[in-house]
ZAMARGU-4260 file (C-alpha; in steps of 0.2 Angstrom, whole numbers, plus 5000, padded with zeros to 4 digits):
<rodrens>
0) 5071/5653/5400 | 5081/5653/5383 | 5072/5644/5369 | 5087/5637/5362 | 5089/5618/5358
5) 5094/5611/5375 | 5085/5624/5387 | 5086/5621/5406 | 5096/5604/5402 | 5110/5616/5392
10) 5109/5629/5405 | 5111/5617/5421 | 5117/5601/5415 | 5131/5608/5403 | 5150/5614/5405
15) 5146/5622/5421 | 5137/5608/5430 | 5152/5606/5440 | 5165/5620/5441 | 5181/5624/5452
20) 5175/5642/5448 | 5159/5638/5455 | 5166/5626/5470 | 5177/5641/5476 | 5162/5654/5475
25) 5152/5643/5487 | 5167/5639/5499 | 5167/5654/5512 | 5145/5654/5512 | 5145/5633/5515
30) 5159/5636/5529 | 5150/5652/5536 | 5134/5642/5537 | 5141/5628/5544 | 5147/5637/5559
35) 5131/5647/5562 | 5122/5633/5558 | 5131/5623/5573 | 5132/5636/5587 | 5133/5623/5601
40) 5149/5616/5595 | 5158/5632/5586 | 5151/5647/5593 | 5158/5651/5610 | 5177/5656/5614
45) 5188/5662/5599 | 5197/5644/5599 | 5180/5637/5596 | 5177/5648/5581 | 5193/5645/5574
50) 5191/5626/5574 | 5175/5628/5566 | 5183/5637/5553 | 5195/5623/5550 | 5182/5609/5552
55) 5172/5620/5539 | 5186/5620/5525 | 5190/5600/5528 | 5173/5594/5527 | 5170/5607/5510
60) 5185/5597/5504 | 5176/5582/5506 | 5162/5589/5495 | 5174/5595/5482 | 5182/5576/5481
65) 5164/5571/5477 | 5162/5583/5464 | 5179/5580/5455 | 5175/5562/5455 | 5160/5565/5447
70) 5167/5577/5434 | 5178/5564/5428 | 5165/5550/5427 | 5146/5553/5426 | 5150/5572/5422
75) 5163/5570/5410 | 5156/5574/5393 | 5145/5587/5399 | 5153/5602/5391 | 5147/5592/5374
80) 5133/5583/5380 | 5123/5592/5393 | 5118/5579/5408 | 5099/5577/5415 | 5096/5591/5429
85) 5092/5578/5441 | 5110/5570/5439 | 5117/5588/5443 | 5104/5589/5459 | 5111/5571/5465
90) 5129/5576/5464 | 5127/5592/5472 | 5116/5584/5486 | 5129/5570/5489 | 5143/5580/5488
95) 5135/5591/5502 | 5129/5576/5512 | 5146/5569/5512 | 5152/5586/5519 | 5138/5584/5533
100) 5144/5566/5536 | 5162/5571/5539 | 5154/5585/5552 | 5145/5571/5560 | 5159/5561/5562
105) 5170/5574/5569 | 5158/5580/5582 | 5157/5561/5587 | 5175/5559/5590 | 5177/5576/5597
110) 5164/5574/5608 | 5157/5592/5604 | 5139/5595/5608 | 5127/5593/5593 | 5108/5595/5595
115) 5103/5588/5579 | 5102/5571/5574 | 5116/5565/5562 | 5103/5558/5551 | 5094/5575/5550
120) 5110/5584/5547 | 5115/5573/5533 | 5098/5574/5525 | 5097/5595/5526 | 5116/5594/5519
125) 5109/5584/5504 | 5095/5598/5501 | 5107/5611/5503 | 5119/5604/5490 | 5107/5599/5479
130) 5099/5617/5478 | 5116/5626/5479 | 5125/5616/5466 | 5112/5618/5454 | 5107/5635/5456
135) 5126/5640/5454 | 5128/5628/5439 | 5112/5639/5432 | 5119/5656/5437 | 5137/5653/5428
140) 5129/5647/5412 | 5116/5663/5412 | 5132/5674/5414 | 5142/5663/5399 | 5126/5666/5389
145) 5125/5686/5393 | 5144/5688/5389 | 5141/5676/5372 | 5126/5687/5367 | 5134/5702/5372
150) 5149/5697/5359 | 5136/5693/5346 | 5127/5709/5348 | 5144/5718/5346 | 5148/5708/5332
155) 5134/5712/5322 | 5137/5732/5327 | 5156/5729/5321 | 5151/5723/5304 | 5140/5738/5302
160) 5154/5750/5308 | 5167/5744/5295 | 5156/5748/5282 | 5160/5765/5285 | 5173/5777/5278
165) 5181/5783/5295 | 5184/5765/5301 | 5191/5760/5283 | 5204/5775/5286 | 5209/5768/5302
170) 5209/5750/5298 | 5220/5754/5283 | 5233/5761/5294 | 5232/5748/5307 | 5235/5734/5293
175) 5250/5743/5287 | 5258/5743/5303 | 5254/5726/5307 | 5260/5718/5290 | 5277/5729/5291
180) 5279/5722/5309 | 5278/5704/5302 | 5288/5709/5286 | 5303/5716/5297 | 5302/5699/5307
185) 5302/5689/5293 | 5318/5699/5285 | 5328/5699/5301 | 5326/5680/5302 | 5331/5676/5285
190) 5345/5689/5286 | 5351/5677/5301 | 5357/5665/5287 | 5376/5665/5286 | 5384/5671/5269
195) 5397/5662/5263 | 5396/5646/5270 | 5396/5630/5262 | 5379/5622/5255 | 5380/5609/5269
200) 5383/5622/5283 | 5368/5633/5275 | 5358/5618/5275 | 5358/5617/5295 | 5356/5635/5296
205) 5341/5633/5285 | 5333/5620/5295 | 5334/5630/5310 | 5326/5646/5302 | 5313/5634/5296
210) 5309/5629/5313 | 5309/5647/5319 | 5300/5653/5306 | 5284/5640/5310 | 5285/5642/5327
215) 5294/5656/5336 | 5287/5674/5326 | 5269/5666/5322 | 5267/5662/5340 | 5271/5678/5346
220) 5260/5687/5334 | 5246/5674/5338 | 5249/5678/5356 | 5249/5694/5353 | 5232/5694/5343
225) 5224/5685/5360 | 5210/5696/5368 | 5204/5696/5386 | 5186/5689/5385 | 5182/5691/5403
230) 5167/5699/5407 | 5167/5717/5414 | 5161/5716/5432 | 5156/5735/5430 | 5143/5731/5415
235) 5136/5715/5424 | 5132/5728/5439 | 5125/5741/5428 | 5112/5727/5423 | 5109/5721/5440
240) 5105/5740/5446 | 5090/5742/5433 | 5082/5729/5443 | 5092/5722/5460 | 5083/5710/5468
245) 5070/5696/5465 | 5058/5687/5476 | 5059/5669/5472 | 5074/5665/5479 | 5065/5669/5496
250) 5053/5655/5493 | 5068/5641/5491 | 5079/5651/5506 | 5062/5648/5515 | 5063/5630/5512
255) 5081/5628/5517 | 5079/5637/5531 | 5065/5625/5538 | 5075/5610/5535 | 5091/5619/5545
260) 5082/5627/5561 | 5066/5614/5561 | 5077/5601/5569 | 5080/5612/5585 | 5064/5620/5587
265) 5051/5608/5578 | 5045/5612/5559 | 5029/5622/5562 | 5037/5633/5574 | 5051/5634/5560
270) 5040/5637/5547 | 5031/5650/5554 | 5046/5660/5563 | 5056/5661/5545 | 5041/5669/5537
275) 5046/5686/5545 | 5062/5687/5536 | 5054/5681/5520 | 5039/5696/5521 | 5054/5707/5525
280) 5064/5701/5510 | 5050/5705/5500 | 5046/5723/5506 | 5064/5728/5504 | 5065/5720/5487
285) 5049/5730/5482 | 5057/5745/5490 | 5075/5742/5482 | 5068/5739/5464 | 5057/5754/5465
290) 5069/5768/5471 | 5085/5761/5459 | 5072/5762/5444 | 5067/5779/5449 | 5083/5787/5453
295) 5096/5778/5442 | 5109/5791/5447 | 5110/5785/5465 | 5107/5766/5460 | 5124/5760/5467
300) 5121/5768/5484 | 5102/5763/5484 | 5109/5745/5481 | 5119/5744/5496 | 5108/5753/5509
305) 5094/5740/5502 | 5108/5726/5508 | 5111/5734/5523 | 5092/5733/5525 | 5092/5716/5520
310) 5104/5711/5534 | 5093/5721/5546 | 5080/5708/5544 | 5091/5697/5553 | 5090/5706/5568
315) 5070/5710/5566 | 5068/5690/5565 | 5079/5687/5581 | 5068/5701/5591 | 5052/5693/5584
320) 5058/5675/5589 | 5066/5680/5606 | 5047/5686/5608 | 5040/5669/5603 | 5054/5658/5610
325) 5061/5666/5624 | 5069/5651/5632 | 5077/5647/5614 | 5085/5662/5609 | 5101/5665/5618
330) 5114/5671/5605 | 5114/5681/5589 | 5121/5667/5578 | 5103/5664/5572 | 5099/5682/5567
335) 5117/5683/5558 | 5113/5667/5547 | 5096/5675/5542 | 5105/5690/5538 | 5118/5683/5528
340) 5105/5672/5520 | 5094/5684/5515 | 5108/5695/5507 | 5115/5682/5498 | 5096/5674/5490
345) 5089/5690/5485 | 5105/5698/5478 | 5108/5682/5468 | 5090/5682/5462 | 5091/5697/5455
350) 5109/5694/5447 | 5102/5679/5439 | 5088/5689/5432 | 5098/5704/5425 | 5108/5692/5415
355) 5096/5680/5409 | 5095/5684/5391 | 5080/5674/5387 | 5071/5690/5394 | 5066/5705/5380
360) 5072/5718/5392 | 5089/5710/5397 | 5093/5710/5378 | 5087/5728/5373 | 5096/5733/5388
365) 5112/5723/5383 | 5111/5732/5367 | 5110/5749/5373 | 5125/5747/5385 | 5135/5746/5369
370) 5143/5764/5365 | 5150/5770/5349 | 5167/5772/5357 | 5166/5752/5361 | 5160/5748/5344
375) 5176/5759/5337 | 5189/5750/5348 | 5181/5732/5345 | 5182/5735/5326 | 5200/5740/5326
380) 5205/5727/5339 | 5195/5712/5332 | 5204/5717/5314 | 5220/5717/5321 | 5217/5700/5329
385) 5210/5692/5313 | 5225/5700/5303 | 5239/5695/5317 | 5233/5678/5317 | 5230/5676/5297
390) 5249/5682/5297 | 5253/5670/5310 | 5246/5656/5300 | 5253/5662/5284 | 5270/5662/5292
395) 5267/5645/5301 | 5263/5636/5287 | 5266/5644/5271 | 5281/5652/5274 | 5288/5638/5286
400) 5283/5625/5272 | 5291/5634/5259 | 5308/5634/5269 | 5305/5616/5275 | 5304/5612/5256
405) 5317/5623/5250 | 5329/5614/5266 | 5324/5599/5258 | 5328/5601/5240 | 5345/5609/5246
410) 5348/5593/5255 | 5345/5583/5240 | 5354/5594/5229 | 5369/5591/5240 | 5365/5573/5242
415) 5366/5572/5223 | 5380/5585/5221 | 5371/5596/5211 | 5377/5612/5211 | 5363/5620/5201
420) 5349/5613/5211 | 5357/5620/5227 | 5360/5637/5221 | 5340/5637/5214 | 5334/5630/5232
425) 5346/5645/5240 | 5337/5658/5227 | 5321/5652/5234 | 5324/5656/5251 | 5329/5673/5248
430) 5315/5676/5237 | 5303/5672/5254 | 5312/5691/5258 | 5302/5698/5248 | 5284/5690/5252
435) 5271/5701/5252 | 5260/5700/5266 | 5246/5712/5259 | 5240/5695/5250 | 5231/5691/5266
440) 5220/5705/5263 | 5215/5701/5246 | 5203/5687/5241 | 5210/5672/5236 | 5204/5661/5222
445) 5186/5654/5225 | 5191/5637/5216 | 5196/5626/5229 | 5206/5614/5218 | 5215/5629/5209
450) 5219/5635/5226 | 5227/5618/5234 | 5236/5614/5218 | 5245/5629/5222 | 5250/5623/5238
455) 5254/5604/5232 | 5265/5614/5219 | 5278/5619/5231 | 5279/5601/5238 | 5283/5594/5219
460) 5297/5581/5220 | 5299/5582/5237 | 5281/5572/5242 | 5267/5564/5231 | 5251/5573/5234
465) 5235/5569/5226 | 5219/5579/5228 | 5200/5575/5227 | 5189/5589/5228 | 5170/5587/5228
470) 5164/5606/5231 | 5155/5620/5223 | 5165/5635/5217 | 5156/5648/5226 | 5164/5647/5243
475) 5165/5662/5256 | 5183/5672/5255 | 5184/5668/5274 | 5182/5648/5271 | 5194/5647/5257
480) 5207/5657/5269 | 5202/5642/5281 | 5205/5629/5268 | 5221/5635/5264 | 5228/5638/5281
485) 5221/5619/5285 | 5229/5610/5271 | 5244/5620/5270 | 5248/5617/5290 | 5241/5598/5287
490) 5253/5593/5274 | 5267/5603/5282 | 5265/5593/5299 | 5263/5578/5290 | 5280/5581/5282
495) 5289/5590/5296 | 5282/5578/5310 | 5280/5563/5302 | 5291/5561/5287 | 5278/5557/5276
500) 5281/5553/5258 | 5263/5551/5251 | 5249/5561/5256 | 5230/5561/5250 | 5219/5577/5252
505) 5200/5575/5251 | 5189/5590/5250 | 5170/5587/5250 | 5156/5598/5254 | 5140/5591/5265
510) 5125/5601/5273 | 5133/5617/5280 | 5149/5609/5280 | 5166/5606/5272 | 5175/5591/5278
515) 5194/5592/5274 | 5203/5575/5275 | 5223/5574/5274 | 5229/5555/5274 | 5248/5552/5277
520) 5258/5537/5276 | 5271/5544/5288 | 5274/5539/5308 | 5260/5544/5318 | 5265/5553/5334
525) 5255/5559/5349 | 5255/5577/5352 | 5260/5580/5369 | 5257/5599/5370 | 5247/5609/5360
530) 5256/5620/5346 | 5251/5635/5335 | 5245/5621/5323 | 5233/5615/5335 | 5227/5634/5339
535) 5225/5636/5319 | 5215/5622/5318 | 5204/5627/5333 | 5201/5644/5326 | 5196/5638/5308
540) 5184/5624/5316 | 5183/5624/5335 | 5178/5608/5341 | 5177/5600/5324 | 5194/5592/5320
545) 5204/5577/5324 | 5221/5568/5322 | 5220/5549/5323 | 5232/5536/5316 | 5226/5527/5300
550) 5230/5509/5293 | 5246/5515/5285 | 5254/5518/5299 | 5253/5537/5297 | 5240/5551/5303
555) 5223/5556/5297 | 5217/5574/5298 | 5200/5577/5297 | 5193/5596/5298 | 5175/5602/5296
560) 5173/5619/5292 | 5156/5629/5293 | 5152/5634/5276 | 5148/5653/5273 | 5140/5654/5255
565) 5144/5669/5244 | 5127/5679/5245 | 5129/5683/5228 | 5130/5665/5222 | 5114/5662/5229
</rodrens>
């Protein structure tokens, strides 16, 4: 198991404790098991099977209703504060017990035959749900850890790769292409300003241009920078095929099987009969793991053959059961239930083991799975992603803010009938055409106060901004860029959306964090839909920013950035 803080509670009680994806994954298994475990009611004619499937869907929706209710109440904060494993166990058990209770109600109202007592059926449903929901949550969490671990490994390897001269050549070409793309977009947008209009008409056009420059072009650049972070099924399968089967789930399956079958045959008989598929599963798992390890080129074929052999365990179990209990075994549904269970439990156990990054061998295999070509591709992709997002943030906050400020100055000049000020405002707009996007690649000032005073200067005469900085001057360049983006965006939002006239900025350093607070006297407005500004904050400080109303009626934006110290400073 992982050794990081949270351990099993984080894995099982975290964000995957109750998830729609896990719920949908279990749906076909749950419906199939219900139909096969109530053969007296649903395994007769084709119409009875169809009714069984419909009843299975309806009852499973009942389980989903309980899980949804839990997800918005006792489990609502599971993503940030993992809940006790026992709570997940209870939620899974209660939801599947509700499913079994609905099945009991159907059997009672329809008069369909049922060999199990209602209380036994509900109790076995509770145990099944408790085990399945908890195990599925664990499995999804392991997959999530697996993906994150591989991304961290790839990031480390990419960091090494970008030091190579060949990578720099590729990156330089790519940077120029992306910068030119953004430059052309800016020039086309600014060229759209009508020539020869009155200052008043130009002011209206400039307002619209400011909105477009802070919204449309940056949004497109940001969207282009999004990457597909889904985990490759091919990669997971390759990891699974190294040792595709695990034996420990057979113990869990044996206990669940006794609960399901014991109500028909008696507990002692069920325990003895179900030892047959357990021993068969152990033998096939051992053989499958040995063969796939010895002949990796034939891993996929061996895996499929082993799955077929596991399914054959149901036929063998049926034959043994008929010999021991000839009066009780008269249909193939029992063997089908055993065969499906063997395949699901043994294969699922192998998958969980293959993606458990707590195992040293898994981490070694994971690192070996990253090819040099993949490192090169990821290097270019991630650098382009970062550049596009930097340019988007630059356009959204810096250029957009400058245009907004220029528009406000133009309006004030028109109101004061000051032709010289109006002309200067228009000249400022035209200067933006020549903006140099390459500044994004260069190191900004490492002095936070100097950096932010440059931002404040662009609003002089329009908004009163005060600044208090309590930070060392050795911050990492990436952090300085984040500070610039956050403050620029925060001030621009306060003016553009809150009509603020007085803004106070405070930047202070706490252990491992840089806390930025932007307090304004404007009008606080709830954000209905997240815009590009929210994405900038999410990217700079994921899960560590907030915007709340303050005592002055305006907004207080608080962003906590992770501090990355310059190694040379230490």
